[in-house]
PDB file of N, CA, C and O in Angstrom:
ATOM      1  N   UNK A   1      -7.434  -1.170  -9.724  1.00  0.00           N
ATOM      2  CA  UNK A   1      -6.512  -0.191 -10.223  1.00  0.00           C
ATOM      3  C   UNK A   1      -5.140  -0.525  -9.650  1.00  0.00           C
ATOM      4  O   UNK A   1      -5.028  -0.966  -8.506  1.00  0.00           O
ATOM      5  N   UNK A   2      -4.121  -0.318 -10.432  1.00  0.00           N
ATOM      6  CA  UNK A   2      -2.775  -0.617  -9.968  1.00  0.00           C
ATOM      7  C   UNK A   2      -1.733   0.127 -10.768  1.00  0.00           C
ATOM      8  O   UNK A   2      -2.048   1.034 -11.538  1.00  0.00           O
ATOM      9  N   UNK A   3      -0.490  -0.266 -10.576  1.00  0.00           N
ATOM     10  CA  UNK A   3       0.625   0.356 -11.265  1.00  0.00           C
ATOM     11  C   UNK A   3       1.474  -0.729 -11.924  1.00  0.00           C
ATOM     12  O   UNK A   3       1.641  -1.819 -11.378  1.00  0.00           O
ATOM     13  N   UNK A   4       2.003  -0.417 -13.099  1.00  0.00           N
ATOM     14  CA  UNK A   4       2.902  -1.315 -13.794  1.00  0.00           C
ATOM     15  C   UNK A   4       4.301  -0.713 -13.764  1.00  0.00           C
ATOM     16  O   UNK A   4       4.470   0.491 -13.953  1.00  0.00           O
ATOM     17  N   UNK A   5       5.299  -1.556 -13.527  1.00  0.00           N
ATOM     18  CA  UNK A   5       6.677  -1.089 -13.465  1.00  0.00           C
ATOM     19  C   UNK A   5       7.491  -1.774 -14.546  1.00  0.00           C
ATOM     20  O   UNK A   5       7.483  -2.999 -14.668  1.00  0.00           O
ATOM     21  N   UNK A   6       8.196  -0.964 -15.333  1.00  0.00           N
ATOM     22  CA  UNK A   6       9.045  -1.463 -16.410  1.00  0.00           C
ATOM     23  C   UNK A   6      10.425  -0.837 -16.285  1.00  0.00           C
ATOM     24  O   UNK A   6      10.573   0.240 -15.708  1.00  0.00           O
ATOM     25  N   UNK A   7      11.430  -1.509 -16.823  1.00  0.00           N
ATOM     26  CA  UNK A   7      12.796  -0.982 -16.759  1.00  0.00           C
ATOM     27  C   UNK A   7      13.050   0.101 -17.789  1.00  0.00           C
ATOM     28  O   UNK A   7      13.753   1.072 -17.511  1.00  0.00           O
ATOM     29  N   UNK A   8      12.478  -0.059 -18.992  1.00  0.00           N
ATOM     30  CA  UNK A   8      12.785   0.867 -20.076  1.00  0.00           C
ATOM     31  C   UNK A   8      11.565   1.059 -20.965  1.00  0.00           C
ATOM     32  O   UNK A   8      11.174   0.156 -21.704  1.00  0.00           O
ATOM     33  N   UNK A   9      10.968   2.245 -20.885  1.00  0.00           N
ATOM     34  CA  UNK A   9       9.798   2.530 -21.721  1.00  0.00           C
ATOM     35  C   UNK A   9      10.183   2.885 -23.152  1.00  0.00           C
ATOM     36  O   UNK A   9       9.310   3.003 -24.012  1.00  0.00           O
ATOM     37  N   UNK A  10      11.465   3.057 -23.417  1.00  0.00           N
ATOM     38  CA  UNK A  10      11.898   3.409 -24.769  1.00  0.00           C
ATOM     39  C   UNK A  10      12.320   2.186 -25.580  1.00  0.00           C
ATOM     40  O   UNK A  10      12.654   2.317 -26.757  1.00  0.00           O
ATOM     41  N   UNK A  11      12.311   1.016 -24.979  1.00  0.00           N
ATOM     42  CA  UNK A  11      12.709  -0.206 -25.678  1.00  0.00           C
ATOM     43  C   UNK A  11      11.687  -0.565 -26.753  1.00  0.00           C
ATOM     44  O   UNK A  11      10.526  -0.163 -26.681  1.00  0.00           O
ATOM     45  N   UNK A  12      12.133  -1.325 -27.744  1.00  0.00           N
ATOM     46  CA  UNK A  12      11.224  -1.761 -28.804  1.00  0.00           C
ATOM     47  C   UNK A  12      10.141  -2.683 -28.251  1.00  0.00           C
ATOM     48  O   UNK A  12       8.996  -2.645 -28.701  1.00  0.00           O
ATOM     49  N   UNK A  13      10.504  -3.503 -27.283  1.00  0.00           N
ATOM     50  CA  UNK A  13       9.548  -4.401 -26.616  1.00  0.00           C
ATOM     51  C   UNK A  13       9.510  -4.034 -25.138  1.00  0.00           C
ATOM     52  O   UNK A  13      10.545  -4.027 -24.471  1.00  0.00           O
ATOM     53  N   UNK A  14       8.329  -3.733 -24.627  1.00  0.00           N
ATOM     54  CA  UNK A  14       8.165  -3.338 -23.223  1.00  0.00           C
ATOM     55  C   UNK A  14       7.862  -4.582 -22.392  1.00  0.00           C
ATOM     56  O   UNK A  14       6.918  -5.319 -22.676  1.00  0.00           O
ATOM     57  N   UNK A  15       8.674  -4.802 -21.365  1.00  0.00           N
ATOM     58  CA  UNK A  15       8.483  -5.936 -20.465  1.00  0.00           C
ATOM     59  C   UNK A  15       8.084  -5.392 -19.093  1.00  0.00           C
ATOM     60  O   UNK A  15       8.800  -4.581 -18.504  1.00  0.00           O
ATOM     61  N   UNK A  16       6.942  -5.843 -18.596  1.00  0.00           N
ATOM     62  CA  UNK A  16       6.479  -5.420 -17.270  1.00  0.00           C
ATOM     63  C   UNK A  16       7.197  -6.264 -16.230  1.00  0.00           C
ATOM     64  O   UNK A  16       7.062  -7.488 -16.208  1.00  0.00           O
ATOM     65  N   UNK A  17       7.967  -5.597 -15.361  1.00  0.00           N
ATOM     66  CA  UNK A  17       8.718  -6.285 -14.320  1.00  0.00           C
ATOM     67  C   UNK A  17       7.859  -6.590 -13.100  1.00  0.00           C
ATOM     68  O   UNK A  17       8.040  -7.615 -12.442  1.00  0.00           O
ATOM     69  N   UNK A  18       6.933  -5.703 -12.808  1.00  0.00           N
ATOM     70  CA  UNK A  18       6.103  -5.882 -11.618  1.00  0.00           C
ATOM     71  C   UNK A  18       4.797  -5.126 -11.790  1.00  0.00           C
ATOM     72  O   UNK A  18       4.769  -4.047 -12.382  1.00  0.00           O
ATOM     73  N   UNK A  19       3.723  -5.690 -11.276  1.00  0.00           N
ATOM     74  CA  UNK A  19       2.417  -5.043 -11.252  1.00  0.00           C
ATOM     75  C   UNK A  19       1.937  -5.027  -9.812  1.00  0.00           C
ATOM     76  O   UNK A  19       2.064  -6.020  -9.097  1.00  0.00           O
ATOM     77  N   UNK A  20       1.391  -3.912  -9.394  1.00  0.00           N
ATOM     78  CA  UNK A  20       0.886  -3.798  -8.029  1.00  0.00           C
ATOM     79  C   UNK A  20      -0.596  -3.427  -8.059  1.00  0.00           C
ATOM     80  O   UNK A  20      -1.122  -2.992  -9.083  1.00  0.00           O
ATOM     81  N   UNK A  21      -1.242  -3.605  -6.940  1.00  0.00           N
ATOM     82  CA  UNK A  21      -2.649  -3.253  -6.798  1.00  0.00           C
ATOM     83  C   UNK A  21      -2.761  -2.154  -5.754  1.00  0.00           C
ATOM     84  O   UNK A  21      -2.284  -2.299  -4.628  1.00  0.00           O
ATOM     85  N   UNK A  22      -3.395  -1.053  -6.140  1.00  0.00           N
ATOM     86  CA  UNK A  22      -3.648   0.038  -5.203  1.00  0.00           C
ATOM     87  C   UNK A  22      -5.008  -0.194  -4.565  1.00  0.00           C
ATOM     88  O   UNK A  22      -5.999  -0.397  -5.266  1.00  0.00           O
ATOM     89  N   UNK A  23      -5.057  -0.165  -3.255  1.00  0.00           N
ATOM     90  CA  UNK A  23      -6.322  -0.364  -2.555  1.00  0.00           C
ATOM     91  C   UNK A  23      -7.139   0.925  -2.618  1.00  0.00           C
ATOM     92  O   UNK A  23      -6.652   1.987  -2.231  1.00  0.00           O
ATOM     93  N   UNK A  24      -8.371   0.837  -3.101  1.00  0.00           N
ATOM     94  CA  UNK A  24      -9.194   2.043  -3.183  1.00  0.00           C
ATOM     95  C   UNK A  24      -9.604   2.536  -1.798  1.00  0.00           C
ATOM     96  O   UNK A  24      -9.871   1.742  -0.897  1.00  0.00           O
ATOM     97  N   UNK A  25      -9.648   3.859  -1.644  1.00  0.00           N
ATOM     98  CA  UNK A  25     -10.151   4.430  -0.398  1.00  0.00           C
ATOM     99  C   UNK A  25     -11.658   4.628  -0.482  1.00  0.00           C
ATOM    100  O   UNK A  25     -12.346   4.701   0.536  1.00  0.00           O
ATOM    101  N   UNK A  26     -12.164   4.715  -1.720  1.00  0.00           N
ATOM    102  CA  UNK A  26     -13.605   4.830  -1.941  1.00  0.00           C
ATOM    103  C   UNK A  26     -13.877   4.342  -3.355  1.00  0.00           C
ATOM    104  O   UNK A  26     -13.134   4.661  -4.282  1.00  0.00           O
ATOM    105  N   UNK A  27     -14.936   3.574  -3.516  1.00  0.00           N
ATOM    106  CA  UNK A  27     -15.287   3.072  -4.844  1.00  0.00           C
ATOM    107  C   UNK A  27     -16.801   3.038  -5.005  1.00  0.00           C
ATOM    108  O   UNK A  27     -17.541   2.757  -4.062  1.00  0.00           O
ATOM    109  N   UNK A  28     -17.233   3.327  -6.212  1.00  0.00           N
ATOM    110  CA  UNK A  28     -18.653   3.237  -6.554  1.00  0.00           C
ATOM    111  C   UNK A  28     -18.745   2.814  -8.014  1.00  0.00           C
ATOM    112  O   UNK A  28     -17.724   2.551  -8.650  1.00  0.00           O
ATOM    113  N   UNK A  29     -19.931   2.748  -8.535  1.00  0.00           N
ATOM    114  CA  UNK A  29     -20.106   2.349  -9.936  1.00  0.00           C
ATOM    115  C   UNK A  29     -19.534   3.391 -10.892  1.00  0.00           C
ATOM    116  O   UNK A  29     -19.190   3.065 -12.028  1.00  0.00           O
ATOM    117  N   UNK A  30     -19.430   4.632 -10.445  1.00  0.00           N
ATOM    118  CA  UNK A  30     -19.014   5.697 -11.369  1.00  0.00           C
ATOM    119  C   UNK A  30     -17.581   6.163 -11.187  1.00  0.00           C
ATOM    120  O   UNK A  30     -17.022   6.785 -12.091  1.00  0.00           O
ATOM    121  N   UNK A  31     -16.969   5.878 -10.037  1.00  0.00           N
ATOM    122  CA  UNK A  31     -15.583   6.332  -9.855  1.00  0.00           C
ATOM    123  C   UNK A  31     -14.884   5.526  -8.772  1.00  0.00           C
ATOM    124  O   UNK A  31     -15.507   4.866  -7.941  1.00  0.00           O
ATOM    125  N   UNK A  32     -13.561   5.612  -8.823  1.00  0.00           N
ATOM    126  CA  UNK A  32     -12.714   4.979  -7.811  1.00  0.00           C
ATOM    127  C   UNK A  32     -11.740   6.033  -7.314  1.00  0.00           C
ATOM    128  O   UNK A  32     -11.156   6.774  -8.104  1.00  0.00           O
ATOM    129  N   UNK A  33     -11.573   6.094  -6.012  1.00  0.00           N
ATOM    130  CA  UNK A  33     -10.617   7.029  -5.427  1.00  0.00           C
ATOM    131  C   UNK A  33      -9.566   6.210  -4.688  1.00  0.00           C
ATOM    132  O   UNK A  33      -9.892   5.254  -3.984  1.00  0.00           O
ATOM    133  N   UNK A  34      -8.279   6.601  -4.857  1.00  0.00           N
ATOM    134  CA  UNK A  34      -7.224   5.915  -4.134  1.00  0.00           C
ATOM    135  C   UNK A  34      -6.289   6.938  -3.514  1.00  0.00           C
ATOM    136  O   UNK A  34      -6.296   8.114  -3.876  1.00  0.00           O
ATOM    137  N   UNK A  35      -5.500   6.475  -2.589  1.00  0.00           N
ATOM    138  CA  UNK A  35      -4.582   7.336  -1.840  1.00  0.00           C
ATOM    139  C   UNK A  35      -3.359   7.631  -2.707  1.00  0.00           C
ATOM    140  O   UNK A  35      -2.500   6.766  -2.885  1.00  0.00           O
ATOM    141  N   UNK A  36      -3.279   8.841  -3.245  1.00  0.00           N
ATOM    142  CA  UNK A  36      -2.165   9.188  -4.138  1.00  0.00           C
ATOM    143  C   UNK A  36      -0.839   9.241  -3.393  1.00  0.00           C
ATOM    144  O   UNK A  36       0.201   8.937  -3.978  1.00  0.00           O
ATOM    145  N   UNK A  37      -0.847   9.615  -2.137  1.00  0.00           N
ATOM    146  CA  UNK A  37       0.399   9.642  -1.355  1.00  0.00           C
ATOM    147  C   UNK A  37       0.964   8.231  -1.214  1.00  0.00           C
ATOM    148  O   UNK A  37       2.176   8.031  -1.296  1.00  0.00           O
ATOM    149  N   UNK A  38       0.095   7.271  -1.005  1.00  0.00           N
ATOM    150  CA  UNK A  38       0.521   5.873  -0.901  1.00  0.00           C
ATOM    151  C   UNK A  38       1.088   5.386  -2.233  1.00  0.00           C
ATOM    152  O   UNK A  38       2.094   4.676  -2.251  1.00  0.00           O
ATOM    153  N   UNK A  39       0.462   5.756  -3.340  1.00  0.00           N
ATOM    154  CA  UNK A  39       0.950   5.363  -4.662  1.00  0.00           C
ATOM    155  C   UNK A  39       2.334   5.962  -4.923  1.00  0.00           C
ATOM    156  O   UNK A  39       3.215   5.277  -5.444  1.00  0.00           O
ATOM    157  N   UNK A  40       2.530   7.218  -4.571  1.00  0.00           N
ATOM    158  CA  UNK A  40       3.830   7.862  -4.768  1.00  0.00           C
ATOM    159  C   UNK A  40       4.898   7.213  -3.891  1.00  0.00           C
ATOM    160  O   UNK A  40       6.037   7.045  -4.327  1.00  0.00           O
ATOM    161  N   UNK A  41       4.545   6.849  -2.672  1.00  0.00           N
ATOM    162  CA  UNK A  41       5.483   6.180  -1.777  1.00  0.00           C
ATOM    163  C   UNK A  41       5.896   4.827  -2.356  1.00  0.00           C
ATOM    164  O   UNK A  41       7.067   4.452  -2.290  1.00  0.00           O
ATOM    165  N   UNK A  42       4.944   4.103  -2.916  1.00  0.00           N
ATOM    166  CA  UNK A  42       5.232   2.820  -3.544  1.00  0.00           C
ATOM    167  C   UNK A  42       6.187   3.013  -4.722  1.00  0.00           C
ATOM    168  O   UNK A  42       7.133   2.241  -4.883  1.00  0.00           O
ATOM    169  N   UNK A  43       5.950   4.031  -5.542  1.00  0.00           N
ATOM    170  CA  UNK A  43       6.826   4.322  -6.683  1.00  0.00           C
ATOM    171  C   UNK A  43       8.242   4.635  -6.223  1.00  0.00           C
ATOM    172  O   UNK A  43       9.210   4.112  -6.774  1.00  0.00           O
ATOM    173  N   UNK A  44       8.360   5.487  -5.213  1.00  0.00           N
ATOM    174  CA  UNK A  44       9.682   5.862  -4.698  1.00  0.00           C
ATOM    175  C   UNK A  44      10.438   4.655  -4.162  1.00  0.00           C
ATOM    176  O   UNK A  44      11.640   4.519  -4.392  1.00  0.00           O
ATOM    177  N   UNK A  45       9.743   3.787  -3.452  1.00  0.00           N
ATOM    178  CA  UNK A  45      10.361   2.590  -2.884  1.00  0.00           C
ATOM    179  C   UNK A  45      10.869   1.659  -3.982  1.00  0.00           C
ATOM    180  O   UNK A  45      12.005   1.187  -3.922  1.00  0.00           O
ATOM    181  N   UNK A  46      10.032   1.395  -4.984  1.00  0.00           N
ATOM    182  CA  UNK A  46      10.421   0.504  -6.069  1.00  0.00           C
ATOM    183  C   UNK A  46      11.520   1.128  -6.929  1.00  0.00           C
ATOM    184  O   UNK A  46      12.392   0.412  -7.421  1.00  0.00           O
ATOM    185  N   UNK A  47      11.493   2.440  -7.117  1.00  0.00           N
ATOM    186  CA  UNK A  47      12.547   3.109  -7.867  1.00  0.00           C
ATOM    187  C   UNK A  47      13.872   3.000  -7.115  1.00  0.00           C
ATOM    188  O   UNK A  47      14.914   2.750  -7.722  1.00  0.00           O
ATOM    189  N   UNK A  48      13.835   3.185  -5.804  1.00  0.00           N
ATOM    190  CA  UNK A  48      15.053   3.077  -4.997  1.00  0.00           C
ATOM    191  C   UNK A  48      15.630   1.654  -5.070  1.00  0.00           C
ATOM    192  O   UNK A  48      16.847   1.485  -5.145  1.00  0.00           O
ATOM    193  N   UNK A  49      14.780   0.655  -5.048  1.00  0.00           N
ATOM    194  CA  UNK A  49      15.238  -0.743  -5.171  1.00  0.00           C
ATOM    195  C   UNK A  49      15.910  -0.967  -6.521  1.00  0.00           C
ATOM    196  O   UNK A  49      16.940  -1.636  -6.609  1.00  0.00           O
ATOM    197  N   UNK A  50      15.322  -0.403  -7.566  1.00  0.00           N
ATOM    198  CA  UNK A  50      15.854  -0.610  -8.924  1.00  0.00           C
ATOM    199  C   UNK A  50      17.216   0.074  -9.094  1.00  0.00           C
ATOM    200  O   UNK A  50      18.078  -0.451  -9.799  1.00  0.00           O
ATOM    201  N   UNK A  51      17.419   1.220  -8.470  1.00  0.00           N
ATOM    202  CA  UNK A  51      18.677   1.942  -8.650  1.00  0.00           C
ATOM    203  C   UNK A  51      19.798   1.344  -7.820  1.00  0.00           C
ATOM    204  O   UNK A  51      20.970   1.578  -8.112  1.00  0.00           O
ATOM    205  N   UNK A  52      19.459   0.572  -6.783  1.00  0.00           N
ATOM    206  CA  UNK A  52      20.499  -0.048  -5.964  1.00  0.00           C
ATOM    207  C   UNK A  52      20.817  -1.470  -6.429  1.00  0.00           C
ATOM    208  O   UNK A  52      21.798  -2.065  -5.982  1.00  0.00           O
ATOM    209  N   UNK A  53      19.998  -2.010  -7.318  1.00  0.00           N
ATOM    210  CA  UNK A  53      20.200  -3.393  -7.787  1.00  0.00           C
ATOM    211  C   UNK A  53      21.259  -3.473  -8.863  1.00  0.00           C
ATOM    212  O   UNK A  53      21.549  -4.560  -9.364  1.00  0.00           O
TER     213      UNK A  53
END
């Protein structure tokens, strides 16, 4: 499981700038659990980088 980052979701063609992998905190055949706080922190960090670039 991971996250995809794009510059513009409204563009006619969507280009993925970066893909990340979220490390599961628990996984089984029926479900995967990951740390949502860590995912949000990753989003905030990448968003901050994009706005300063």
